[in-house]
Steps between C-alpha positions, in 0.01 A plus 500: 500500500126512429304813575133530585210739467323590821165675531305572817181691575383578853160598632358799321686415179834651603790364292789416730728304269501490122825390339361451150636832373853443640783405271647151523813613688298642795214249524503294822658158496371426850161607632404451863141559608434550870137435575362590842159571638423856608519392863849352454619815325366725779663283769835515321473880463422537872814306593718713270369825654591398857 
């Protein structure tokens, strides 16, 4: 099964995901990125709270 490197930076330069230093046996073989706008994220959070 192939494995992949993943690297993500958010606003302000915060590193969220960096798999480059992981060993081969714990690197992800599947990577799912959920991309929402801020408005969509806030609406989803409001529903979860109620």
